[in-house]
C-alpha positions in Angstrom: 20.5 5.7 6.9 19.4 2.1 5.6 21.9 1.3 3.2 20.8 -0.2 -0.3 22.2 -1.2 -3.4 21.0 -1.7 -7.0 21.4 -5.6 -6.7 18.6 -8.0 -6.2 15.1 -7.8 -7.1 13.8 -4.4 -8.7 10.5 -3.1 -6.5 9.1 -1.9 -9.6 9.4 -5.3 -11.6 7.7 -6.8 -8.2 4.8 -4.1 -8.5 4.0 -4.5 -12.0 4.2 -8.4 -11.2 1.6 -8.0 -8.7 -0.4 -5.6 -10.9 -0.4 -8.2 -13.8 -2.0 -10.6 -11.2 -4.5 -8.1 -9.8 -5.7 -5.8 -12.1 -7.9 -8.0 -14.2 -9.7 -9.1 -11.1 -9.9 -5.8 -10.1 -11.6 -4.6 -13.5 -13.8 -7.9 -13.3 -14.9 -6.6 -9.6 -15.5 -3.0 -10.6 -17.6 -4.1 -13.5 -20.1 -5.6 -11.3 -21.2 -1.9 -10.3 -24.0 0.0 -11.6 -22.7 1.6 -15.1 -22.8 5.1 -13.7 -20.8 4.3 -10.8 -18.7 2.0 -12.7 -17.2 4.9 -14.9 -16.9 7.0 -11.8 -14.6 4.3 -10.3 -12.9 4.0 -13.5 -12.0 7.3 -13.6 -10.5 7.2 -10.1 -8.4 4.2 -10.9 -7.4 5.9 -14.2 -8.9 3.6 -16.5 -11.1 6.2 -18.2 -11.9 9.8 -18.7 -14.5 11.6 -16.6 -17.0 11.1 -19.5 -16.1 7.4 -19.8 -13.6 7.1 -22.7 -10.5 4.9 -22.1 -7.3 6.3 -20.5 -4.0 5.7 -19.3 -3.6 7.8 -16.2 -1.6 6.3 -13.2 -3.3 4.1 -11.4 -1.4 3.8 -8.3 1.2 1.5 -7.1 -0.9 -1.4 -6.0 1.4 -1.6 -3.2 -1.0 -3.6 -0.9 -1.9 -6.2 -3.2 1.8 -6.8 -3.8 2.0 -7.4 -0.1 -0.7 -9.6 -0.1 0.8 -11.8 -2.9 4.2 -11.9 -1.3 2.6 -13.0 2.3 0.8 -15.9 0.3 3.9 -16.7 -1.3 6.0 -16.8 1.7 3.6 -19.1 3.2 3.8 -21.2 -0.1 0.1 -20.6 -1.2 -0.6 -18.4 -3.9 -3.7 -19.1 -5.6 -6.9 -17.5 -7.0 -8.5 -16.7 -3.5 -5.4 -14.6 -2.7 -5.5 -12.6 -5.7 -9.2 -11.9 -4.9 -8.2 -11.0 -1.1 -5.7 -8.9 -2.8 -8.2 -7.0 -4.7 -10.4 -6.7 -1.6 -7.8 -4.8 0.1 -7.0 -2.7 -3.1 -10.8 -1.7 -3.0 -11.0 -0.6 0.6 -7.6 1.3 0.2 -9.3 3.2 -2.9 -12.5 3.4 -0.5 -10.1 5.5 1.8 -8.5 7.4 -0.7 -11.7 8.7 -2.1 -13.0 9.9 1.2 -9.7 11.2 2.4 -9.5 13.4 -0.4 -13.3 14.7 0.3 -12.2 15.2 4.1 -8.8 16.8 3.4 -10.4 18.9 0.1 -7.6 17.6 -1.8 -8.1 18.8 -5.6 -5.5 16.6 -6.8 -4.4 12.7 -7.0 -2.0 11.3 -9.2 -2.0 14.6 -11.2 -5.7 14.5 -12.1 -8.7 16.3 -10.3 -9.8 14.1 -7.4 -13.0 12.2 -8.0 -15.1 14.7 -5.9 -13.8 17.5 -7.6 -14.9 15.8 -11.0 -18.2 14.5 -9.9 -19.3 16.3 -6.6 -18.8 15.1 -3.0 -22.4 13.0 -3.1 -21.2 11.0 -5.9 -17.8 10.5 -4.8 -19.0 9.3 -1.3 -21.4 7.0 -2.9 -18.3 5.4 -5.2 -16.3 5.0 -2.2 -19.1 3.3 -0.4 -19.5 0.8 -3.4 -15.9 -0.4 -3.3 -16.0 -0.6 0.4 -19.2 -3.3 0.0 -17.9 -4.7 -2.8 -14.6 -5.7 -0.9 -16.6 -7.5 1.3 -18.5 -9.0 -1.1 -15.5 -10.6 -2.9 -14.1 -11.9 0.3 -17.3 -13.4 1.4 -17.1 -15.7 -1.6 -13.6 -16.9 -0.6 -15.2 -19.5 1.8 -12.6 -18.1 4.6 -14.4 -16.2 7.4 -11.3 -15.1 9.0 -10.1 -13.1 6.1 -13.2 -10.8 6.3 -12.9 -10.5 9.6 -9.3 -9.4 9.4 -10.5 -6.7 6.9 -13.1 -5.5 9.0 -10.9 -5.2 11.9 -8.4 -3.6 9.9 -11.1 -0.9 8.5 -12.3 -0.4 12.0 -8.7 0.7 13.2 -8.3 2.8 9.9 -11.3 4.9 10.6 -10.0 5.4 13.8 -7.2 6.5 13.3 -8.2 8.9 10.4 -10.6 10.3 13.1 -7.9 10.9 15.5 -5.7 12.5 12.9 -8.5 15.0 12.0 -8.9 15.8 15.6 -5.5 16.4 16.1 -5.5 19.4 13.2 -7.7 20.9 15.9 -5.4 21.2 18.7 -3.6 24.0 19.7 0.2 25.1 18.1 1.3 26.2 21.3 4.8 24.5 22.5 4.5 22.7 25.8 0.4 23.1 25.7 -1.3 20.0 27.3 -3.4 19.8 24.2 -0.3 19.8 21.5 0.1 16.4 19.9 3.0 14.3 21.0 5.5 12.1 18.9 4.0 8.8 20.8 0.6 9.8 20.1 1.1 10.5 16.4 2.9 7.0 16.2 -0.4 5.4 17.4 -2.4 7.3 14.9 -0.3 6.5 12.0 -0.2 2.6 13.0 -3.9 2.7 12.7 -4.6 5.0 10.1 -1.8 3.6 7.6 -0.5 0.6 9.2 -4.1 -1.5 9.8 -4.8 -1.9 5.9 -1.2 -3.0 5.5 -1.5 -5.3 8.3 -4.7 -6.4 6.5 -2.6 -7.1 3.3 -0.4 -9.1 4.6 -2.2 -11.0 7.2 -4.9 -11.8 4.4 -2.4 -13.0 2.3 -1.2 -15.2 4.8 -4.6 -16.4 6.1 -5.8 -17.5 2.6 -2.2 -18.9 1.8 -3.0 -21.1 4.5 -0.8 -20.1 7.3 -0.9 -21.1 10.8 -2.5 -18.2 13.3 0.8 -17.2 14.7 2.6 -16.8 11.4 -0.8 -14.5 10.5 -0.3 -12.6 13.7 3.5 -12.2 12.7 2.4 -10.7 9.5 0.0 -8.2 11.4 2.6 -6.9 13.3 4.8 -6.6 10.2 2.0 -4.5 8.4 2.0 -2.1 11.6 5.3 -1.1 11.2 5.5 -0.9 7.7 2.5 1.3 8.0 4.5 3.7 10.2 7.4 3.9 7.7 5.2 4.6 4.8 3.3 7.2 6.7 6.5 8.6 7.5 7.6 8.8 4.1 4.4 10.3 2.9 4.8 13.0 5.7 8.1 14.1 4.4 6.8 14.0 1.0 3.9 16.5 2.0 6.3 18.9 3.0 9.2 18.7 0.5 7.9 16.3 -2.1 8.0 17.3 -6.1 4.5 17.8 -7.2 5.3 16.5 -10.5 6.3 13.0 -9.0 3.6 13.1 -6.0 0.6 14.5 -7.9 -0.1 16.7 -4.9 0.7 20.4 -4.4 3.9 21.1 -2.6 3.9 22.1 1.0 0.3 20.5 1.0 0.7 19.5 4.6 1.6 22.5 6.3 -0.8 24.3 4.1 -3.8 22.2 5.5 -2.5 22.5 9.0 -1.6 18.7 9.5 0.4 17.5 12.4 2.9 15.3 10.9 6.1 13.8 12.3 8.6 16.4 11.0 6.5 19.1 12.0 5.7 17.6 15.6 9.7 16.9 16.0 10.5 20.1 15.3 7.7 21.6 17.7 9.4 19.8 20.4 13.0 21.6 20.1 14.2 25.2 20.9 13.0 26.2 17.4 9.3 25.2 18.1 8.4 28.5 19.5 9.4 30.1 16.1 7.5 27.5 14.1 4.2 27.6 16.0 4.2 31.6 15.7 4.3 30.9 12.1 1.8 28.5 11.8 -0.5 29.9 14.1 -0.7 33.0 11.8 -3.9 33.6 9.6 -3.7 33.7 5.5 -0.3 31.6 5.5 1.0 32.0 1.9 4.0 30.3 0.1 6.6 32.4 1.6 5.4 31.7 5.1 5.4 27.9 4.5 8.5 27.7 2.8 10.1 29.3 6.1 8.3 26.9 8.0 9.6 24.2 6.0 13.2 25.4 6.6 12.5 25.9 10.4 11.3 22.2 10.5 14.5 20.9 8.5 16.6 23.2 10.9 15.2 21.7 13.9 15.9 18.2 12.7 12.3 17.3 12.1 13.0 15.9 8.7 16.1 14.0 10.1 14.1 12.7 13.1 11.3 11.3 10.5 14.1 9.4 8.3 15.5 7.9 11.2 11.9 6.9 11.9 11.5 5.1 8.5 15.0 3.1 9.3 13.6 2.1 12.5 10.4 0.9 11.7 11.6 -1.0 8.5 14.2 -2.5 10.4 11.5 -4.0 12.8 9.5 -5.1 10.2 12.3 -7.1 8.7 13.2 -8.5 12.0 10.0 -10.1 12.4 10.0 -11.2 8.8 13.1 -13.0 9.3 11.1 -15.2 11.8 8.7 -16.5 9.1 10.5 -19.4 7.4 10.4 -18.6 3.5 12.3 -19.1 0.9 15.4 -16.4 0.2 13.7 -15.2 -2.9 10.6 -13.9 -1.3 12.5 -12.4 1.6 14.5 -10.4 -1.0 11.2 -9.3 -2.4 10.0 -7.7 0.8 13.6 -6.3 1.4 13.4 -4.6 -2.0 9.8 -3.1 -1.3 11.1 -1.7 2.0 14.3 -0.4 0.3 12.0 1.3 -2.3 10.3 3.3 0.3 13.3 4.8 1.8 14.3 5.8 -1.8 11.1 7.8 -2.2 12.4 10.3 0.1 16.7 10.2 -0.2 
């Protein structure tokens, strides 16, 4: 278990600082959209109600823009182009969230009806597409082709990872079956699905901050490890999270049949046969899902995932230590890493 203390930078303050830098530019960017699409996008971001009245719903953590800002600070190059790069990353992240909610049929995000539930699927798809196009429009204005290439490559990997994640859900529950998802296969998927955009956030910050290519490459690898760590955290919350905190229904990942690391780790143990038998049933109710969650925890699936979080963060920190930067910036990275662990401890 990774230790942490209450000293040093506060992760919430770091995220608020990044929000204050990025949010005005994000609003300016969204204002370029057609007014109807802009209202829908504003609803998704929590800025307004469905009928366009001002609102103060949770806008999301803006973690990825915070990483972009920190990477630029680490190489000594924070400026206006970095802020717009951070906005581009956040736009692509939200494009992916909107489309994920449609594919997963999720009805809640951040405690509110999802965009597709509020405006219907075709409009939600168009809003997601508009945010995607807007991200590349912003980057094209920064006179740095490499930054656009980094975001494009990340998006390609993100979609590939998402496709593999969906394909996993169609595989057999049977333990030992050749088509059952393996833990290593899961790691590869998560590093693409979640790690790719974190890599883009960090590497774009470093690139727009003027870093050397080898430093940009280091940040790319850091993002892969952080992404896997954060996906593991989400996997834990997807089974044992508090709906009042996560904004999503408890036991949601089990209800949707997602192949997450706690589940896959448990399936590989002697308890796997019992677990597979539960989940292969039809018309699973909450008692069945709660039983499955207890079996997963008893089999060590949750503990395995917590260890994976710690391992991936340690790997990310080791790589960050190779980047010569001010101690204060390094401490901010450490604070964000520690915050990820505290979400599930």
